[in-house]
N, C-alpha and C positions, 0 to 999 in steps of 0.2 A: 906898765902893761896891766891890763884888766886881769883880775884873779881867775877868771874862767878860761883864759887863753893859754894853751900849751905852746902853740906855734901859729904863725900866720904867713900868708903870702898875698901879695896884691899884684894886679896887672892892669895896664891900661886897656880900655875897651872902647871901640869906636861907638860914639853916641849919636843920637839923632838931633838932640837939642844942642848939647855941647859937642865940640869936636872929639873930645875924649873924656871918658868917665872912668871911675874906679870900680874894679871888681875884686872882691876879697874871698879867700878861702881861709877859714879859721878852724884850727884843730883845737877842740875843747879838752880841758883836763877831764880825767875819768869821772869825777863826781858831778859833772854838768851834763845836761841833756840839751840837744838843739831845740830851740823854740823861737817863735816870732818875738816874744817878749825879750828874750836874751839878745836876739839880733838887733832890735831897736836900742837896747841898753848899750851894746857894743858900738853901734853907730854914734850914739850920744857921747860915749866915752872918747871916741876918736875926735869928734868935733870939739870937745872941751879940753882935751889934752894936747892935740896936735894943731888943728886949725879947722875952722868951719868949712873951708874949701875941701877938706879931707873926707867929706861925706861920700860914702859909697852908693853907687846906683844898684849894686848887686852884692849880696853877701851870702855865702854858703857856710853853714856850720856843720862840721863833721866830727866824728869820734876818732877817726884815724885816717891816715893816707899811707900808701906805700912810697918809699923813697928809693931812688936809684943811686948807685955810686957814681960819682963823677970825678 
């Protein structure tokens, strides 16, 4: 996992070109701030460590999210 990532979630999203694309929500560790540069760095990290097909079409960097008990 990239050092900036505290937690992450991905979901399939209906795409116009591909039938389905990847959308990500990344919760950052407290010492990191959301930025375009970091978003591209995280996308490159996924391509290089998982698979080039794992490229997201949408990425949201957040400081926190509320969780529900399930």
